[in-house]
TISE-524981 format. One line per 3 residues: number of its first residue (from 0); their letters; for each residue x, y, z of N, C-alpha, C. Coordinates in Angstrom, 3 decimals, m for minus. Atoms other than C-alpha are relative to their C-alpha. Layout:
// TISE-524981
NUM) A) X Y Z X Y Z X Y Z; ...
// end
This chain:
// TISE-524981
0) XXX) 0.828 m1.197 0.000 0.000 0.000 0.000 0.868 1.254 0.000; m0.736 m1.254 0.152 0.937 3.677 m0.241 0.887 0.294 1.199; m0.765 m0.315 m1.212 2.051 4.082 3.376 1.257 m0.855 0.108
3) XXX) m1.150 0.905 m0.073 4.325 1.033 3.260 1.051 0.369 m1.034; m0.934 m0.392 1.057 5.868 2.124 m0.047 0.722 1.286 0.372; m0.598 m1.273 m0.413 6.444 5.615 1.339 1.072 m0.230 1.068
6) XXX) m0.966 0.321 m1.054 8.201 4.146 4.392 1.260 m0.626 m0.575; m1.144 0.650 0.630 10.433 1.957 2.236 0.867 0.995 m0.743; m0.752 m1.032 0.723 11.417 4.900 0.046 0.775 0.875 0.969
9) XXX) m0.664 m0.813 m1.016 12.234 6.882 3.170 1.227 m0.715 0.544; m1.133 0.792 m0.473 14.472 4.064 4.451 1.126 0.010 m1.019; m1.008 0.037 1.066 16.237 3.909 1.104 0.778 1.307 m0.042
12) XXX) m0.646 m1.307 0.080 16.944 7.652 1.059 0.863 0.275 1.220; m0.790 m0.188 m1.212 18.189 7.619 4.651 1.330 m0.721 m0.100; m1.224 0.806 0.060 20.727 4.936 3.839 0.944 0.439 m1.102
15) XXX) m0.845 m0.213 1.171 21.992 5.862 0.376 0.348 1.468 m0.225; m0.449 m1.329 0.416 24.071 8.907 m0.481 0.492 m0.034 m1.430; m0.420 0.188 1.384 25.287 7.474 m3.804 m0.804 m1.139 m0.596
18) XXX) 0.712 1.082 0.680 23.379 5.392 m6.308 0.996 m1.065 m0.414; m0.920 1.061 0.387 25.088 2.011 m6.694 m0.076 m0.275 m1.489; m0.010 0.259 1.430 26.099 0.932 m10.154 m0.674 m1.318 m0.336
21) XXX) 0.521 1.322 0.300 24.651 m2.553 m9.791 m1.514 m0.038 0.083; 1.411 0.320 m0.065 21.077 m3.411 m10.664 m0.109 m1.360 0.682; 0.122 1.256 m0.724 19.809 m6.234 m8.454 m0.870 m1.016 m0.735
24) XXX) 0.726 0.976 0.797 17.775 m7.940 m11.219 0.863 m0.400 m1.180; 0.555 1.093 m0.780 18.236 m10.686 m11.947 0.758 m0.216 1.295; m0.618 0.149 m1.307 18.940 m11.583 m8.324 0.927 m1.204 0.078
27) XXX) m0.737 1.240 m0.138 20.441 m14.982 m9.022 1.000 m0.196 m1.115; m1.056 0.316 0.951 23.569 m16.191 m10.756 m0.025 m1.502 m0.251; m0.134 1.419 0.313 23.929 m19.502 m12.541 1.277 m0.510 0.658
30) XXX) m1.164 0.417 m0.774 26.228 m21.230 m10.063 0.919 m0.932 m0.797; m0.851 0.851 0.818 27.537 m23.503 m12.837 1.036 0.828 m0.750; m0.919 m0.875 0.719 29.268 m20.497 m14.410 1.060 0.505 0.971
33) XXX) m1.090 m0.442 m0.866 32.684 m19.898 m12.829 1.270 0.142 m0.820; m1.222 m0.290 0.747 36.086 m18.611 m13.905 1.197 m0.019 0.941; m1.241 0.015 m0.760 39.569 m19.336 m12.608 0.858 1.155 m0.516
36) XXX) m0.606 m1.201 0.581 40.706 m15.772 m13.258 0.178 1.082 1.059; m0.234 m1.140 m0.888 41.859 m12.503 m11.715 m0.343 1.286 m0.738; 0.448 m1.248 0.622 40.338 m9.081 m12.394 0.498 1.206 0.778
39) XXX) m0.317 m1.295 m0.597 41.397 m5.503 m11.748 m1.195 0.908 m0.242; 1.144 m0.907 0.103 38.520 m3.112 m11.022 0.432 1.395 0.426; m0.343 m1.394 m0.287 39.233 0.623 m11.236 m1.293 0.787 0.156
42) XXX) 1.262 m0.680 m0.316 36.385 2.530 m9.549 0.207 0.836 1.254; m0.263 m0.877 m1.139 36.446 5.503 m7.178 m1.112 m0.006 1.048; 1.106 0.028 m0.950 33.032 4.997 m5.524 0.067 m1.282 0.831
45) XXX) m0.204 1.150 m0.883 33.359 2.709 m2.483 m1.135 m1.011 m0.094; 1.143 0.912 0.094 29.833 1.264 m2.697 0.040 m0.769 m1.313; m0.110 0.657 1.305 30.288 0.551 m6.394 1.112 m1.047 0.000
48) XXX) m1.110 0.953 m0.112 33.626 m1.121 m5.615 m0.475 m1.308 0.632; 0.446 1.186 m0.735 32.006 m3.488 m3.126 m0.960 m0.849 m0.823; 1.013 0.735 0.748 29.113 m4.403 m5.399 0.585 m0.760 m1.185
51) XXX) m0.575 0.700 1.156 31.125 m5.200 m8.504 0.998 m1.058 0.459; m0.931 0.999 m0.551 33.772 m6.992 m6.408 m0.762 m1.251 0.429; 0.803 1.129 m0.460 31.107 m9.169 m4.810 m0.575 m0.787 m1.170
54) XXX) 0.560 0.673 1.178 29.532 m9.921 m8.191 1.046 m0.868 m0.684; m1.062 0.761 0.659 32.826 m10.996 m9.750 0.449 m1.183 0.853; m0.382 1.098 m0.899 33.715 m13.077 m6.696 m1.027 m1.126 m0.036
57) XXX) 1.032 1.025 0.128 30.386 m14.878 m7.091 0.256 m0.914 m1.197; m0.369 0.807 1.165 31.766 m16.097 m10.420 1.362 m0.677 0.187; m1.264 0.669 m0.285 34.918 m17.402 m8.730 1.235 0.809 m0.326
60) XXX) m1.116 m0.839 0.445 37.102 m14.467 m9.811 0.653 0.721 1.177; m0.742 m0.793 m0.978 39.833 m12.962 m7.602 0.018 1.449 m0.484; 0.141 m1.405 0.392 39.516 m9.168 m7.552 0.963 0.899 0.761
63) XXX) m0.769 m1.092 m0.585 41.945 m6.308 m6.930 m0.716 1.302 m0.331; 0.671 m1.284 0.196 40.567 m2.775 m6.511 1.008 1.134 m0.129; m0.795 m1.223 0.137 42.032 0.558 m7.608 m0.955 1.182 0.084
66) XXX) 0.922 m1.108 m0.243 40.478 3.837 m6.435 0.092 1.121 m1.023; m0.094 m0.994 1.071 41.657 5.904 m9.412 0.856 m0.570 m1.136; m0.724 0.481 1.166 43.295 5.586 m12.822 1.487 m0.155 0.222
69) XXX) m1.435 0.050 m0.274 46.779 6.260 m11.518 0.371 m1.289 0.731; m0.232 1.232 m0.759 46.587 3.407 m9.006 m0.242 m1.222 m0.884; 0.317 1.121 0.895 45.041 1.157 m11.667 1.191 m0.348 m0.892
72) XXX) m1.156 0.228 0.872 48.019 1.600 m13.998 1.138 m0.644 0.785; m1.081 0.532 m0.823 50.481 0.935 m11.180 m0.259 m1.463 0.371; 0.332 1.378 m0.374 48.644 m2.206 m10.041 0.110 m0.930 m1.200
75) XXX) m0.088 0.835 1.196 48.445 m3.480 m13.599 1.456 m0.372 m0.292; m1.415 0.246 0.282 52.215 m3.120 m14.022 0.616 m0.974 1.004; m0.565 0.842 m1.058 52.876 m4.928 m10.745 m0.637 m1.390 0.071
78) XXX) 0.731 1.259 m0.119 50.293 m7.705 m11.097 m0.210 m0.702 m1.322; 0.343 0.759 1.205 48.934 m10.205 m13.591 m1.510 m0.207 0.013; 1.457 0.030 0.035 45.285 m9.876 m14.605 m0.514 m0.590 m1.310
81) XXX) 0.631 0.588 1.181 42.953 m11.653 m17.001 m0.999 0.953 m0.645; 0.948 m0.981 0.520 40.523 m8.744 m17.398 0.030 1.234 0.897; 0.019 m1.263 m0.745 40.236 m5.081 m16.340 m1.342 0.685 m0.229
84) XXX) 1.212 m0.813 0.083 37.044 m3.148 m15.562 0.387 1.420 0.402; m0.527 m1.351 m0.182 37.762 0.582 m15.886 m1.114 1.049 m0.038; 0.944 m1.118 m0.024 35.462 3.396 m14.754 0.587 1.158 m0.804
87) XXX) m0.494 m1.087 0.847 35.705 6.349 m17.128 0.344 1.245 0.809; m0.208 m1.239 m0.754 35.364 9.239 m14.663 0.605 m0.303 1.369; m0.708 0.214 m1.260 37.976 8.972 m11.903 0.981 1.140 0.240
90) XXX) m0.972 m1.057 m0.302 40.273 11.424 m10.090 1.420 m0.384 m0.394; m1.441 0.125 0.291 44.001 11.903 m10.852 0.278 m0.430 m1.436; m0.163 0.462 1.379 43.800 9.949 m14.100 m1.291 m0.705 m0.400
93) XXX) 1.278 0.607 0.362 40.566 9.134 m15.917 0.197 m1.353 m0.678; m0.056 1.351 0.531 39.700 5.751 m17.373 0.623 m0.116 m1.374; m0.556 0.031 1.355 40.625 6.596 m20.954 1.522 0.102 0.050
96) XXX) m1.455 m0.165 m0.143 44.104 7.811 m19.976 0.644 m1.262 0.571; m0.547 1.200 m0.636 44.652 4.784 m17.733 0.025 m1.173 m0.977; 0.063 1.091 0.977 43.531 2.363 m20.450 1.093 0.147 m1.045
99) XXX) m0.998 m0.226 1.046 45.788 3.947 m23.071 1.415 m0.202 0.520; m1.320 0.216 m0.597 48.757 3.885 m20.693 0.276 m1.492 0.187; m0.155 1.452 m0.155 48.158 0.190 m19.973 0.300 m0.661 m1.343
102) XXX) m0.208 0.566 1.339 47.928 m0.641 m23.692 1.407 0.324 m0.505; m1.346 m0.398 0.417 51.135 1.328 m24.378 1.056 m0.821 0.735; m0.933 0.798 m0.800 52.889 m0.537 m21.555 0.076 m1.432 m0.530
105) XXX) 0.022 1.357 0.555 51.789 m3.884 m23.007 0.858 m0.090 m1.266; m0.750 m0.001 1.259 53.269 m2.973 m26.386 1.496 0.155 0.255; m1.410 m0.225 m0.324 56.524 m1.719 m24.870 0.654 m1.262 0.557
108) XXX) m0.548 1.185 m0.669 56.971 m4.897 m22.831 m0.215 m1.285 m0.796; 0.288 1.187 0.799 55.759 m7.258 m25.549 m0.933 m0.972 0.694; 0.936 0.830 m0.761 52.953 m8.518 m23.319 m1.271 m0.265 m0.801
111) XXX) 1.300 0.242 0.644 49.733 m10.158 m24.539 m1.023 0.998 0.534; 0.977 m1.013 m0.406 46.789 m7.774 m24.436 m1.022 m0.566 0.981; 1.048 0.335 m0.963 44.457 m7.922 m21.440 m1.252 0.794 m0.348
114) XXX) 1.223 m0.736 0.336 40.827 m7.036 m22.289 m0.354 1.027 1.070; 0.354 m1.093 m0.907 39.754 m3.715 m20.760 m1.419 0.457 m0.322; 1.417 m0.323 0.166 36.056 m2.968 m20.241 m0.293 1.366 0.605
117) XXX) 0.353 m1.338 m0.474 34.847 0.633 m19.954 m1.302 m0.051 0.790; 1.209 m0.140 m0.808 32.310 1.385 m17.200 m0.363 1.473 0.047; 0.364 m1.410 0.035 30.395 4.613 m17.631 m1.479 0.220 0.236
120) XXX) 1.398 m0.378 m0.207 27.207 6.354 m16.579 m0.569 0.641 m1.258; 0.459 m0.616 1.247 27.032 7.926 m20.042 m0.699 m1.036 m0.865; 0.730 0.928 0.865 24.461 6.314 m22.306 m0.491 0.729 m1.247
123) XXX) 0.379 m0.766 1.178 24.405 8.722 m25.228 0.240 m0.816 m1.267; m0.144 0.696 1.272 24.027 7.524 m28.787 1.411 0.217 m0.547; m1.345 m0.092 0.553 27.417 6.763 m30.280 1.102 m0.166 1.017
126) XXX) m1.026 0.146 m1.049 29.194 6.407 m26.918 0.754 m1.324 m0.118; m0.647 1.311 0.109 29.862 2.718 m27.424 1.096 0.024 m1.062; m0.968 m0.063 1.098 31.580 3.304 m30.770 1.173 0.902 0.362
129) XXX) m1.046 m0.963 m0.363 33.496 6.266 m29.347 1.017 m0.625 0.957; m0.917 0.597 m0.974 34.946 4.346 m26.392 0.762 m1.182 m0.597; m0.701 1.113 0.648 35.746 1.265 m28.469 1.084 0.514 m0.935
132) XXX) m0.996 m0.566 0.919 37.544 3.474 m30.987 1.219 0.537 0.739; m1.124 m0.503 m0.795 39.715 4.857 m28.172 0.916 m1.128 0.469; m0.853 1.126 m0.376 40.981 1.353 m27.406 m0.596 m0.995 0.970
135) XXX) 0.642 0.956 m0.905 38.548 m0.301 m25.009 m0.481 m1.216 m0.787; 0.471 1.228 0.642 37.572 m3.886 m25.772 m1.511 m0.156 0.104; 1.444 0.102 m0.212 34.047 m3.607 m24.386 m0.471 1.210 0.779
138) XXX) 0.581 m1.205 m0.597 31.702 m0.975 m23.027 m1.295 m0.386 0.704; 1.209 0.268 m0.764 29.091 m1.313 m20.257 m0.475 1.282 0.656; 0.548 m1.203 m0.614 26.758 1.398 m19.016 m0.527 m0.302 1.398
141) XXX) 0.564 0.094 m1.343 25.765 1.995 m15.410 m1.467 0.450 m0.054; m0.313 1.080 m0.940 23.749 0.779 m13.672 0.247 m1.317 m0.718; m0.329 1.293 0.587 25.359 m2.537 m14.537 m1.029 m1.046 0.408
144) XXX) 0.799 1.138 m0.443 23.416 m5.766 m14.463 0.808 m1.271 m0.199; m0.786 1.226 m0.034 24.664 m9.284 m13.888 0.040 m0.708 m1.351; 0.038 0.664 1.309 23.577 m10.558 m17.292 1.066 0.566 m0.931
147) XXX) m1.014 m0.633 0.849 25.823 m8.028 m19.065 1.406 m0.393 0.442; m1.313 0.380 m0.523 28.761 m8.818 m16.787 0.324 m1.443 m0.376; m0.231 1.409 0.330 28.332 m12.552 m17.332 0.309 m0.173 m1.479
150) XXX) m0.249 0.071 1.442 28.207 m12.026 m21.098 1.440 0.392 m0.325; m1.380 m0.448 0.208 31.518 m10.129 m20.980 0.985 m1.068 0.479; m0.891 1.029 m0.546 33.115 m12.802 m18.794 0.066 m1.220 m0.915
153) XXX) 0.029 1.157 0.902 32.012 m15.582 m21.136 0.745 0.290 m1.301; m0.668 m0.379 1.247 33.369 m13.648 m24.118 1.517 0.001 0.151; m1.440 m0.220 m0.135 36.819 m12.824 m22.743 0.721 m1.005 0.900
156) XXX) m0.641 0.959 m0.906 37.427 m15.573 m20.169 m0.455 m1.428 m0.282; 0.541 1.321 0.339 36.091 m18.613 m22.022 0.977 m1.130 0.341; m0.984 1.051 m0.301 39.341 m20.584 m21.625 0.113 m0.230 1.502
159) XXX) m0.045 0.111 m1.459 39.355 m19.858 m17.896 m1.245 m0.714 0.523; 1.255 0.624 m0.426 35.720 m20.975 m17.604 0.069 m1.511 m0.154; m0.088 1.443 0.245 36.443 m24.415 m19.095 0.815 m0.681 1.090
162) XXX) m0.875 0.566 m1.033 39.246 m25.021 m16.601 m0.712 m0.047 1.341; 0.677 m0.084 m1.288 37.151 m23.901 m13.645 m1.136 m1.010 0.100; 1.129 0.929 m0.017 34.145 m26.023 m14.637 0.481 m1.421 0.266
165) XXX) m0.559 1.336 m0.188 36.331 m29.138 m14.801 0.446 m0.193 1.442; m0.478 0.057 m1.380 37.862 m28.348 m11.424 m1.167 m0.122 0.970; 1.152 m0.003 m0.895 34.473 m27.713 m9.832 m0.714 m1.348 0.018
168) XXX) 0.700 1.276 0.106 33.129 m31.062 m11.036 0.538 m1.021 0.993; m0.619 0.950 m0.916 35.529 m32.838 m8.660 0.015 0.508 1.439; 0.057 m0.562 m1.346 34.749 m30.689 m5.619 m1.058 m0.723 0.822
171) XXX) 0.989 0.710 m0.807 33.050 m32.724 m2.858 m1.018 0.949 0.595; 1.076 m0.840 m0.534 29.755 m31.444 m1.449 0.395 0.621 1.329; m0.412 m0.505 m1.307 31.389 m31.026 1.966 0.877 1.235 m0.104
174) XXX) m0.895 m1.142 0.182 33.715 m28.396 0.465 m0.735 1.253 m0.449; 0.780 m1.160 0.422 30.875 m26.072 m0.591 0.074 1.077 1.074; m0.162 m1.094 m0.958 31.455 m22.700 1.037 m1.347 0.441 0.563
177) XXX) 1.209 m0.484 m0.639 28.849 m21.621 3.545 m0.190 1.475 m0.333; 0.278 m1.383 0.379 27.174 m18.398 2.432 m0.513 0.788 1.193; 0.395 m0.848 m1.122 26.313 m15.442 4.621 m1.495 m0.071 0.290
180) XXX) 1.421 m0.201 m0.275 22.585 m14.943 4.180 m0.919 m0.487 m1.104; 1.122 0.248 0.898 19.387 m16.174 2.601 m1.109 0.941 0.434; 1.025 m1.003 m0.296 16.764 m13.417 2.407 m1.292 m0.361 m0.723
183) XXX) 1.308 0.332 0.578 13.062 m14.210 1.843 m0.986 1.120 0.295; 0.971 m1.085 m0.131 10.608 m11.370 1.202 m0.838 0.046 m1.272; 0.887 0.005 1.163 7.568 m11.447 m1.098 m0.200 1.391 m0.593
186) XXX) 0.134 m1.373 0.490 7.580 m7.651 m1.416 1.234 0.349 m0.831; m1.178 m0.223 0.856 9.854 m6.887 m4.427 0.778 1.262 0.345; m0.683 m1.239 m0.366 10.618 m3.336 m3.273 0.848 m0.201 1.247
189) XXX) m0.760 0.306 m1.219 11.642 m4.504 0.194 1.175 m0.917 m0.306; m1.043 0.966 0.344 13.612 m7.393 m1.269 1.193 0.695 m0.640; m1.071 m0.708 0.701 15.595 m5.110 m3.556 0.752 0.930 0.950
192) XXX) m0.621 m0.918 m0.957 16.233 m2.565 m0.788 0.934 m0.745 0.956; m0.811 0.743 m0.960 17.462 m5.103 1.774 1.193 m0.662 m0.680; m1.084 0.659 0.727 19.516 m6.995 m0.809 1.113 0.984 m0.343
195) XXX) m0.979 m1.022 0.375 21.228 m3.810 m2.024 0.805 0.477 1.204; m0.665 m0.530 m1.191 21.994 m2.494 1.455 0.912 m1.047 0.641; m0.812 1.056 m0.614 23.245 m5.817 2.824 1.239 m0.308 m0.835
198) XXX) m1.166 0.243 0.858 25.493 m6.392 m0.193 0.995 1.151 0.090; m0.906 m1.144 m0.118 26.886 m2.868 0.145 0.791 m0.046 1.305; m0.705 0.205 m1.269 27.867 m3.877 3.692 0.987 m1.169 m0.072
201) XXX) m0.967 1.067 0.198 29.904 m6.736 2.241 m0.520 m1.406 0.215; 0.557 1.328 m0.213 27.517 m9.618 2.902 m0.302 m0.688 m1.332; 0.356 0.816 1.157 27.033 m12.437 0.394 m1.448 m0.431 0.185
204) XXX) 1.437 0.190 m0.206 23.234 m12.454 0.024 m0.634 m0.730 m1.180; 0.878 0.611 0.994 20.913 m14.792 m1.844 m1.411 0.458 0.331; 1.317 m0.579 m0.252 17.506 m13.115 m2.206 m1.067 m0.704 m0.824
207) XXX) 1.103 0.674 0.688 14.232 m14.859 m3.072 m1.324 0.649 0.383; 1.275 m0.672 m0.247 10.671 m13.570 m3.363 m1.210 m0.929 m0.040; 1.128 0.934 m0.070 8.560 m16.742 m3.452 0.406 m1.225 0.807
210) XXX) m0.246 1.091 m0.940 8.212 m19.735 m1.155 0.722 m1.182 m0.635; m0.635 1.141 0.660 9.223 m22.391 m3.689 1.496 0.238 m0.219; m1.418 m0.342 0.186 12.480 m20.594 m4.536 0.737 m0.047 1.330
213) XXX) m0.573 0.014 m1.340 13.111 m20.192 m0.820 0.342 m1.433 0.417; m0.229 1.397 m0.373 12.734 m23.939 m0.233 1.084 m0.642 m0.864; m1.037 0.532 0.896 14.886 m24.742 m3.275 1.389 0.389 0.483
216) XXX) m1.298 m0.487 m0.468 17.737 m22.598 m1.945 0.419 m0.703 1.294; m0.303 0.699 m1.253 17.482 m24.278 1.453 0.518 m1.410 m0.255; m0.453 1.352 0.343 17.945 m27.659 m0.205 1.380 0.008 m0.660
219) XXX) m1.218 m0.050 0.811 20.842 m26.523 m2.394 1.223 0.547 0.733; m1.113 m0.728 m0.602 22.973 m24.337 m0.105 m0.058 m0.019 1.522; m0.063 m0.197 m1.441 24.088 m23.732 3.463 0.215 1.485 0.280
222) XXX) m0.084 m1.423 m0.320 23.768 m20.319 5.132 0.314 0.204 1.480; m0.271 m0.354 m1.394 24.980 m18.633 8.303 m1.249 0.580 0.661; 1.195 m0.667 m0.516 21.808 m16.557 8.709 m1.104 m0.060 m1.050
225) XXX) 1.172 m0.050 0.879 18.307 m16.813 7.234 m0.898 1.128 0.479; 0.854 m1.144 m0.305 16.328 m13.566 7.148 m1.357 m0.203 m0.668; 1.347 0.224 0.535 12.551 m13.921 6.730 m0.900 1.171 0.373
228) XXX) 0.980 m1.054 m0.252 10.055 m11.094 6.359 m1.215 m0.620 0.679; 1.083 0.620 m0.772 7.330 m11.771 8.922 m1.324 0.026 m0.771; 1.222 m0.037 0.803 4.574 m10.709 6.481 0.006 m1.098 m1.064
231) XXX) m0.119 1.060 1.005 5.881 m13.166 3.866 m0.179 m1.376 0.631; 0.127 1.270 m0.721 5.939 m15.912 6.483 m1.456 m0.341 0.271; 1.439 0.166 m0.262 2.215 m15.378 7.215 m0.248 m0.900 1.215
234) XXX) 0.138 0.732 m1.267 2.645 m16.788 10.735 0.072 m1.522 m0.185; m0.123 1.425 0.312 3.650 m20.181 9.267 1.027 m0.657 0.926; m0.913 0.606 m0.971 5.137 m21.944 12.277 0.561 m1.330 m0.499
237) XXX) m0.484 1.281 0.536 5.441 m25.231 10.360 1.281 0.191 m0.807; m1.194 m0.283 0.795 7.983 m23.652 8.007 1.203 0.237 0.905; m1.084 m0.266 m0.948 10.058 m22.421 10.950 0.477 m1.303 0.645
240) XXX) m0.370 1.298 m0.579 9.967 m25.890 12.524 0.861 m0.796 m0.976; m0.749 0.713 1.041 11.172 m27.351 9.245 1.414 0.556 m0.137; m1.306 m0.649 0.119 14.005 m24.823 9.080 0.922 m0.394 1.142
243) XXX) m0.828 0.311 m1.169 15.232 m25.520 12.592 0.513 m1.441 m0.043; m0.415 1.399 0.102 15.430 m29.226 11.767 1.006 m0.229 m1.124; m0.819 0.235 1.192 17.140 m28.895 8.366 1.250 0.860 m0.078
246) XXX) m1.090 m0.957 0.187 19.439 m25.872 8.653 0.665 0.365 1.320; m0.704 m0.455 m1.200 22.157 m24.990 11.197 0.035 1.522 0.109; m0.069 m1.461 0.062 21.639 m21.322 10.281 m0.752 0.665 1.147
249) XXX) 0.746 m0.843 m0.921 20.552 m18.595 12.654 m1.245 0.516 m0.724; 1.257 m0.444 0.603 16.920 m17.581 12.024 m0.376 1.376 0.519; 0.349 m1.374 m0.356 15.925 m13.909 11.976 m1.305 0.382 m0.690
252) XXX) 1.231 m0.534 0.575 12.430 m12.493 11.487 0.128 1.512 m0.112; m0.029 m1.440 0.226 12.161 m8.987 10.021 m1.396 0.568 0.208; 1.301 m0.591 m0.290 9.316 m6.939 11.495 m0.080 0.430 1.451
255) XXX) 0.210 m0.439 m1.374 7.841 m5.645 14.740 m0.274 m1.206 0.893; 0.135 1.136 m0.914 8.143 m8.043 17.663 m1.439 m0.172 0.472; 1.361 0.084 m0.530 4.635 m7.186 18.921 m0.999 m0.575 m1.008
258) XXX) 0.894 0.542 1.032 3.140 m8.344 15.599 0.237 m1.484 m0.269; m0.376 1.391 0.261 4.670 m11.828 15.809 m0.527 m0.904 1.111; 0.569 0.944 m0.961 2.957 m14.790 17.485 1.079 m0.556 0.924
261) XXX) m0.954 0.437 m1.014 4.596 m16.054 20.666 0.682 m1.311 m0.364; m0.616 1.284 0.343 5.151 m19.584 19.331 1.096 0.169 m1.046; m1.035 m0.282 0.989 7.125 m18.137 16.413 1.225 0.625 0.651
264) XXX) m1.107 m0.669 m0.690 9.217 m15.940 18.696 0.909 m1.007 0.700; m0.786 0.996 m0.733 10.315 m18.990 20.653 0.856 m0.865 m0.921; m0.719 0.855 0.952 11.609 m20.668 17.475 1.154 0.699 m0.704
267) XXX) m1.018 m0.732 0.758 13.821 m17.909 16.069 1.082 0.542 0.931; m1.128 m0.511 m0.782 17.161 m16.498 17.200 m0.082 1.499 0.247; 0.038 m1.455 m0.131 16.347 m12.830 16.694 m1.155 0.583 m0.809
270) XXX) 0.973 m0.799 0.752 13.705 m10.317 15.604 0.609 1.378 m0.206; m0.571 m1.309 0.307 14.934 m7.181 13.841 m1.036 0.877 m0.692; 0.904 m0.922 0.695 12.804 m4.153 12.929 0.608 0.431 m1.327
273) XXX) m0.481 m0.372 1.338 13.049 m2.981 9.326 0.456 1.461 m0.011; m0.522 m1.362 m0.114 15.095 0.121 10.129 1.466 0.007 m0.419; m1.355 0.102 0.534 18.139 0.080 7.878 0.848 1.230 0.284
276) XXX) m0.766 m1.209 m0.307 19.104 3.647 8.773 0.576 m0.044 1.410; m0.463 0.140 m1.382 19.648 2.528 12.376 1.176 m0.978 0.032; m1.199 0.841 0.013 23.182 1.187 12.822 m0.111 m1.203 0.926
279) XXX) 0.155 1.131 m0.916 22.021 m1.086 15.649 m0.508 m1.242 m0.736; 0.454 1.129 0.824 20.347 m3.258 12.975 1.192 m0.842 m0.427; m1.174 0.703 0.511 23.750 m4.129 11.536 0.894 m0.506 1.132
282) XXX) m0.791 0.452 m1.142 25.450 m4.365 14.938 m0.558 m1.310 0.558; 0.628 1.228 m0.501 22.930 m6.979 16.106 0.192 m1.156 m0.974; m0.184 1.029 1.019 23.207 m8.856 12.826 1.431 m0.541 0.025
285) XXX) m1.406 0.398 m0.060 27.001 m8.887 13.031 0.270 m0.856 1.230; m0.178 0.750 m1.241 26.871 m10.097 16.633 m0.582 m1.405 m0.129; 0.646 1.301 0.181 24.486 m12.900 15.697 0.837 m0.913 m0.881
288) XXX) m0.784 0.807 0.936 26.679 m14.072 12.823 1.302 m0.497 0.616; m1.259 0.397 m0.638 29.715 m14.268 15.089 m0.201 m1.104 1.033; 0.296 1.041 m0.981 27.955 m16.650 17.480 m0.007 m1.369 m0.656
291) XXX) 0.095 1.373 0.486 28.155 m20.405 17.103 m1.403 m0.512 0.264; 1.332 0.579 m0.152 24.880 m22.190 16.536 0.031 m1.095 1.066; 0.058 1.017 m1.050 23.933 m24.228 19.613 m0.406 m1.349 m0.586
294) X) 0.289 1.348 0.511 23.890 m27.975 18.976 m1.080 m0.657 0.851
// end
């Protein structure tokens, strides 16, 4: 309803001072797609750094960050990378200058060319051709989305993908890395808000908006914390009972404590109000994640 939407928008504005470059749709990544590769990301916005770093890491890629073009060039000369993502507008040295300096260095040293992808908020007609003509291998506009990133990775890291897929096929189930959070909320606006904010805080979040997807994720993965919107739960105590039996994760309900039935309260580890602007939300969440689940 209008009041709830207005409250959510207010929470969003309280938290964000910069618009992140990542779109959160689609929310899920094909876990079969992975790359044994290393990327350099040149981006001056801290939130944008975290989001693109987390996205690339979800594909198995090691990531180094550079806060401006000058640092990017230096890191490139000192390291070995399979792909570079270069923001166009950065302090000290912009993306175009940094890219051209890297390409010149490759030629001077007789090195194989590393693909460099331009990241820009500009979406004017002809921009793609203009940036490619300057020397970039690919061009992506902000806000980025995962589908575009995956397409670029498949194009330029195909040989790395084949190696990683073969390696992953021999990984035992017990070696699957435990993820931070599973978030379940049927409200798409709330889901996107919480997912964006939690990822900007560095958490690895899997977000789902329907019950079947939620149950599928529980069968497929392990999580440290499961966050459930109390309205999406619809006072379903049977689901909570099932969770406590199947998952070692901490269970958190999102909503007002006074609106939650007593039998549900006794089954969960924590209740958190939906107040993302309040730092105590994240302090309590961090404290919960550091605790060991009682056996």
